[in-house]
N, C-alpha and C positions, 0 to 999 in steps of 0.2 A: 119641769123646770119652774123656777120661781117667776112671779109676774114682774119683779123688779127689772127694769132696763137701765143700763148705765151703772153708776157707782152710788154707794150708800152715803158717802161723805164728801164734803168739798174742801176739807182741810188736809194738811199733811200730804201735799202733792209732790213732795220732794223725792226724787230718786236719781241720784247721780251715777251715771254710767260712764265707762271709758268712752272716749270720743269715737273709737273705731269698733265699738261693740257689735253693731250690725254686720260690718264688713268681716270681722274675725269669725263671727258665728257662721256666716255664709261659707267662708273658706274652710272651716273645720268640718262642715257638713254634719254637725250634731243634729239630732232630731228635735222636733217641736217640744217634746216633754223635757228634754235637757235644757232648752232655751228658757222655758217657763220656770224651771227649777233655778236656773242661774239668775233670773230676774228676782226671784224670791230671796235667794242667798245674798244678793247684793244689798238688799235692805238690811240684812243682819250684819253686814260689814260696816254699816254706817258708824263712823267714829270709833272703829275697832280695827285691830291689826291681825287678829286671828280668831278662829272659832273652834270650839270643842266639837268633834265629830258627832257627839250625842245631840248637839243642837241641829244637826242635819238628819235626824232619824226619820224624817218623812221621805228621804230619798231612797230609791232602790239602789242596791250595790252596783248595778249596771250603769245607772245614770251618774252616780258619783265617779265611777271609774272612767266613764266617757269624758267627764269634765276635767278630770286629772290628766288624762291622755292628751286632751286638746290644749292643756296648759292654762285653762281658765281658772283652775284651782291648783294650789300647791300644797304638798303635804310634808310636814316636818315630824320626824319620829324621835322622841327622846331616847338617849342611850340607857339611862337608869331604869325607867319604867316601861320602855318600849311602847309608850303611848303616843298616838298621832294627833297632830293639830293641823288645822286647815287655814291657809292664807290665800288672799286673792292673787291671781296670776297677772299682776300689774308690775311695772318697773319697781315701785316701792316694795311690793310683796316679794319679788325676786331678790331684791337687795337684802331684805330682812332674812330671807331664807338662807342666803349665802353667809351672812354674818352669824346666824345661829349654827350653821354647819361648821364654820371655822371657829366657833366658840368665842367670837368677838363680843357677843351680847348673850344674855340669858333670856329665856322665855318669860320669866317673871318680871322682866323690865318692859315687856310689851303690854299693850292695852287689849284685854280680851273683850269679846262681844258682851254687851249687857243683856242680850236676850237670854231668858232662862231656857233650860232644857224643856222641850215640849213634852208634855204628858199625853200619850196617845189616848183618845177616847176609846171606850169599849167597842164602839162600832168599827173602828179601824182594826182592832184585834179580831173581831168577829169576821170581818171580810178576809183578813189574811189567813185565818184558821180554816175557813170554809170555801172561799172563792179563789183567791190567788194573791200574788204580790201586790203591794200597795204602791201606786205612783202618785205624783202630785195632782194629776188630772182626776184620778179616781178619788183621791182624798177630798178634792173640792166637791165632787158629786155626792160623796157621803155626808159631808158637812151640810150641803143643801138639803139632803133628805132628812138629816137629823133635825132640821128646823121645821120640816113639813109633816113629820109623822111622829107619833108617840114613841118614846125611847124603848118601852117594853114590848113593842111590836117586832123589832128587828130580828131577834133570835128566832122567834116562831116563824117569821116570814122566810128566813133563810132555810130553816128546817123544812118548811113546806115546799120551797123550790127544789131542794135536794131530793125530797121524796119523789119528785117528778123527773129526777135525773137532769135538772136544769141548774148547772153550776155557772150561773151568769147573773150579774147584778140587774140586768134588764128584767129578768123574770121576777127577781125579788121586788123590784119597783112595781111591776104589774100587780103583784099580790098586795103590796102596801096600798096602791091606789084603789084596788078593788075593795079592800077593807074600809078605806076612808070614804068611798062613795056609797057602799052598800051595807056597811056595818061590819064590825069585827066579829067573825065567827070562825070556828074550827073548820077543817076540811069538810066540804060537802060536794055533792054532785054538781051543783051549779058552779061552784068555784073551780072545780076540775075542768068543766067544759070551757070556762073562760080561759083558763091557763093553757089548755090544749089548743085553743084557737090562736092564742098569742104565739105559742110555740110553732104552729104551722106557718104563721106569717113570718116569723123569724127565720125558719128554715127556707122559705121561699125567697126571702131577701138574700140569704147566703147564696142560693142557686143563681139568682139574677146577677149578683156581684161577680160570681165565678165565671158566668157566661160572658160578661162584658170585659173580662181581662184579655189583653192581647195574647195570642199564642205564638210560640216560636215556629 
């Protein structure tokens, strides 16, 4: 983790949320990942009436579907192009959706989000191609690591982890930290011993967690 505690900036503290945001999140029982994603989405809705789904490409399909099912987000699909657009699940958002569906207004009459479509860093793609689905929390971890390690290390570190059958970002981080602390080298016996020790600690932690779970 980075040494920074707290926030990096003291300006732009604005984030307008629905008055019953916390209450509705508790009632819906969406998970923490979905709540964090919703907070991030609400920033994109600032002074906007709808979002292009491509602007939400950092969301997993499961998280997006959970937010739609809970009614926190609304989806309008155009008849001509069958393209979907996302609106907030607020009274004004529901009113706009109803008018769009009844063809009382057109989409081009509404104000789109000014946030550009996010271009995924190569590290995100490397993670998805080799480790698993990307979530907002994982994306934050990757962005932190991207600040702490050289960009050209990640692909080799992932390959190194996979060669030890370790499909987990914690292993990749261990390799990156080892290289940073002891010098960037190719696979050698010393590196393998460190990684095996890390893997054993990781396996033991899983056993401890499983043992502490209540049984039926």
